[in-house]
ZADO-1210 file (C-alpha; in nm, 4 decimals, padded with zeros to 6 digits):
<atoms>
<atom x="03.2370" y="00.6744" z="-01.6241" code="MET" pos="1"/>
<atom x="03.4088" y="00.4684" z="-01.3563" code="PHE" pos="2"/>
<atom x="03.1522" y="00.5850" z="-01.0659" code="ASP" pos="3"/>
<atom x="03.2265" y="00.3774" z="-00.7102" code="ILE" pos="4"/>
<atom x="03.0912" y="00.5610" z="-00.3652" code="ASP" pos="5"/>
<atom x="03.3482" y="00.5462" z="-00.1192" code="LEU" pos="6"/>
<atom x="03.0916" y="00.5740" z="00.0992" code="GLN" pos="7"/>
<atom x="02.9822" y="00.2654" z="00.0245" code="SER" pos="8"/>
<atom x="03.0618" y="-00.0648" z="00.2535" code="ARG" pos="9"/>
<atom x="03.1176" y="-00.2544" z="-00.0708" code="ILE" pos="10"/>
<atom x="03.4895" y="-00.3387" z="-00.1671" code="PRO" pos="11"/>
<atom x="03.6001" y="-00.0520" z="-00.4168" code="ILE" pos="12"/>
<atom x="03.7742" y="-00.2567" z="-00.5920" code="TYR" pos="13"/>
<atom x="03.4708" y="-00.4886" z="-00.5676" code="GLU" pos="14"/>
<atom x="03.2303" y="-00.2212" z="-00.7049" code="GLN" pos="15"/>
<atom x="03.4571" y="-00.0903" z="-00.9588" code="LEU" pos="16"/>
<atom x="03.5090" y="-00.4297" z="-01.1176" code="TYR" pos="17"/>
<atom x="03.1422" y="-00.4643" z="-01.0870" code="LYS" pos="18"/>
<atom x="03.1145" y="-00.1194" z="-01.2819" code="LYS" pos="19"/>
<atom x="03.3020" y="-00.2380" z="-01.5678" code="ILE" pos="20"/>
<atom x="03.1247" y="-00.4990" z="-01.5874" code="VAL" pos="21"/>
<atom x="02.8035" y="-00.3129" z="-01.6641" code="GLU" pos="22"/>
<atom x="02.9584" y="-00.1043" z="-01.8564" code="LEU" pos="23"/>
<atom x="03.0244" y="-00.3529" z="-02.0898" code="ILE" pos="24"/>
<atom x="02.6195" y="-00.5066" z="-02.0590" code="MET" pos="25"/>
<atom x="02.5062" y="-00.1951" z="-02.1546" code="LYS" pos="26"/>
<atom x="02.7916" y="-00.1424" z="-02.4089" code="LYS" pos="27"/>
<atom x="02.9028" y="00.1183" z="-02.3438" code="GLU" pos="28"/>
<atom x="03.1504" y="-00.0293" z="-02.3225" code="LEU" pos="29"/>
<atom x="03.3069" y="-00.3313" z="-02.6086" code="ASN" pos="30"/>
<atom x="03.5597" y="-00.5317" z="-02.7344" code="SER" pos="31"/>
<atom x="03.9147" y="-00.4010" z="-02.7729" code="ASN" pos="32"/>
<atom x="03.8553" y="-00.0644" z="-02.6041" code="ASP" pos="33"/>
<atom x="04.1353" y="00.0663" z="-02.3868" code="LYS" pos="34"/>
<atom x="04.0583" y="00.1187" z="-02.0358" code="LEU" pos="35"/>
<atom x="04.2178" y="00.3553" z="-01.8236" code="PRO" pos="36"/>
<atom x="04.5270" y="00.3130" z="-01.6975" code="SER" pos="37"/>
<atom x="04.5917" y="00.1480" z="-01.3602" code="VAL" pos="38"/>
<atom x="04.7292" y="00.5399" z="-01.2301" code="ARG" pos="39"/>
<atom x="04.4646" y="00.7591" z="-01.4771" code="GLU" pos="40"/>
<atom x="04.1677" y="00.5563" z="-01.2602" code="LEU" pos="41"/>
<atom x="04.3443" y="00.5362" z="-00.9734" code="ALA" pos="42"/>
<atom x="04.3726" y="00.9425" z="-00.9597" code="LYS" pos="43"/>
<atom x="04.0820" y="00.9569" z="-01.1233" code="GLU" pos="44"/>
<atom x="03.8307" y="00.8159" z="-00.8539" code="LEU" pos="45"/>
<atom x="04.1240" y="00.9263" z="-00.5803" code="GLY" pos="46"/>
<atom x="04.1691" y="00.5289" z="-00.4723" code="VAL" pos="47"/>
<atom x="04.5633" y="00.3863" z="-00.3939" code="ASN" pos="48"/>
<atom x="04.6514" y="00.2402" z="-00.6949" code="PRO" pos="49"/>
<atom x="04.6329" y="-00.1231" z="-00.5571" code="ASN" pos="50"/>
<atom x="04.3252" y="-00.0714" z="-00.5670" code="THR" pos="51"/>
<atom x="04.2022" y="-00.0249" z="-00.9164" code="VAL" pos="52"/>
<atom x="04.5481" y="-00.3119" z="-01.0427" code="SER" pos="53"/>
<atom x="04.3063" y="-00.5640" z="-00.8018" code="LYS" pos="54"/>
<atom x="04.0221" y="-00.4470" z="-01.0048" code="ALA" pos="55"/>
<atom x="04.1471" y="-00.4692" z="-01.2937" code="PHE" pos="56"/>
<atom x="04.3512" y="-00.8150" z="-01.2367" code="GLN" pos="57"/>
<atom x="04.0218" y="-01.0191" z="-01.1462" code="MET" pos="58"/>
<atom x="03.8439" y="-00.8960" z="-01.3970" code="LEU" pos="59"/>
<atom x="04.1750" y="-01.0285" z="-01.5950" code="GLU" pos="60"/>
<atom x="04.0967" y="-01.3543" z="-01.4102" code="ARG" pos="61"/>
<atom x="03.7554" y="-01.3548" z="-01.5294" code="ASP" pos="62"/>
<atom x="03.8773" y="-01.2706" z="-01.8983" code="LYS" pos="63"/>
<atom x="03.6699" y="-00.9905" z="-01.9123" code="ILE" pos="64"/>
<atom x="03.9872" y="-00.7847" z="-02.0115" code="ILE" pos="65"/>
<atom x="04.2827" y="-00.8682" z="-02.1189" code="TYR" pos="66"/>
<atom x="04.6156" y="-00.6808" z="-02.0819" code="SER" pos="67"/>
<atom x="04.9731" y="-00.6617" z="-02.3370" code="LEU" pos="68"/>
<atom x="05.2979" y="-00.4991" z="-02.2186" code="ALA" pos="69"/>
<atom x="05.3692" y="-00.1458" z="-02.2888" code="GLY" pos="70"/>
<atom x="04.9861" y="-00.0827" z="-02.4380" code="ARG" pos="71"/>
<atom x="04.7722" y="-00.1600" z="-02.1376" code="GLY" pos="72"/>
<atom x="04.4398" y="-00.2586" z="-02.0515" code="SER" pos="73"/>
<atom x="04.1204" y="-00.4099" z="-02.2801" code="PHE" pos="74"/>
<atom x="03.7938" y="-00.5144" z="-02.2887" code="VAL" pos="75"/>
<atom x="03.7959" y="-00.8098" z="-02.4059" code="ALA" pos="76"/>
<atom x="03.5597" y="-01.0350" z="-02.6850" code="ASP" pos="77"/>
<atom x="03.2437" y="-01.1735" z="-02.4077" code="VAL" pos="78"/>
<atom x="03.0306" y="-01.3297" z="-02.4384" code="LYS" pos="79"/>
<atom x="02.7098" y="-01.2552" z="-02.3451" code="THR" pos="80"/>
<atom x="02.5840" y="-01.5033" z="-02.1764" code="ASP" pos="81"/>
<atom x="02.8433" y="-01.5308" z="-01.9652" code="PHE" pos="82"/>
<atom x="02.7838" y="-01.1662" z="-01.8821" code="MET" pos="83"/>
<atom x="02.4281" y="-01.2827" z="-01.7255" code="ARG" pos="84"/>
<atom x="02.5339" y="-01.6305" z="-01.6167" code="ASN" pos="85"/>
<atom x="02.7277" y="-01.4236" z="-01.3881" code="LYS" pos="86"/>
<atom x="02.5201" y="-01.1976" z="-01.3077" code="ALA" pos="87"/>
<atom x="02.2573" y="-01.4943" z="-01.2544" code="PHE" pos="88"/>
<atom x="02.5488" y="-01.6394" z="-00.9653" code="GLU" pos="89"/>
<atom x="02.5633" y="-01.3653" z="-00.8323" code="ASP" pos="90"/>
<atom x="02.1622" y="-01.2290" z="-00.8145" code="PHE" pos="91"/>
<atom x="02.1536" y="-01.6454" z="-00.6522" code="ASP" pos="92"/>
<atom x="02.3938" y="-01.5776" z="-00.3638" code="THR" pos="93"/>
<atom x="02.2385" y="-01.2169" z="-00.2795" code="ALA" pos="94"/>
<atom x="01.8318" y="-01.3765" z="-00.2538" code="VAL" pos="95"/>
<atom x="01.9739" y="-01.6931" z="-00.0803" code="SER" pos="96"/>
<atom x="02.1319" y="-01.4553" z="00.1843" code="GLU" pos="97"/>
<atom x="01.8477" y="-01.1964" z="00.2122" code="ALA" pos="98"/>
<atom x="01.6546" y="-01.5324" z="00.2793" code="LEU" pos="99"/>
<atom x="01.9103" y="-01.6657" z="00.5378" code="ARG" pos="100"/>
<atom x="01.8635" y="-01.3957" z="00.6731" code="VAL" pos="101"/>
<atom x="01.5064" y="-01.3953" z="00.7265" code="GLY" pos="102"/>
<atom x="01.3494" y="-01.2183" z="00.4368" code="ILE" pos="103"/>
<atom x="01.0503" y="-01.3281" z="00.2866" code="LYS" pos="104"/>
<atom x="01.0293" y="-01.4310" z="-00.0390" code="LYS" pos="105"/>
<atom x="00.7366" y="-01.1298" z="-00.1106" code="ILE" pos="106"/>
<atom x="00.9786" y="-00.8897" z="-00.0048" code="GLU" pos="107"/>
<atom x="01.2096" y="-01.0211" z="-00.2492" code="LEU" pos="108"/>
<atom x="00.8750" y="-01.0438" z="-00.5255" code="ILE" pos="109"/>
<atom x="00.8118" y="-00.6991" z="-00.4507" code="ASP" pos="110"/>
<atom x="01.1563" y="-00.5286" z="-00.4300" code="ARG" pos="111"/>
<atom x="01.1980" y="-00.6344" z="-00.7740" code="ILE" pos="112"/>
<atom x="00.9165" y="-00.5756" z="-00.9568" code="GLY" pos="113"/>
<atom x="00.8871" y="-00.2324" z="-00.7527" code="GLY" pos="114"/>
<atom x="00.8029" y="00.0702" z="-00.9469" code="GLU" pos="115"/>
<atom x="01.2041" y="00.2127" z="-00.8897" code="ASN" pos="116"/>
<atom x="01.3134" y="-00.0421" z="-01.1409" code="ASN" pos="117"/>
<atom x="01.3179" y="-00.1495" z="-01.4490" code="ASP" pos="118"/>
</atoms>
């Protein structure tokens, strides 16, 4: 469920953050669902607990999850609009970066509408 790519150039904590957001958007995680503990998830993924902790701290900062002392971390009651807006912010940033490095708009449009996409 919480699969990550250890070979990716994207930091593991960012991958985990994005994966949890994705699972919420796809309704695979729902409000008040309990997440694995930091230690459990770190062991499952084969990463340092500090890495998982950093992802959880970012999710909590963004009010995507909440923690209860002694009970663990849970999915917050996040509005879909918030999640969509966050995804669009990330998309806009990626598009701006792509344009900045010389990728043409038509290439981006082709990429979005390509056969390999849903």
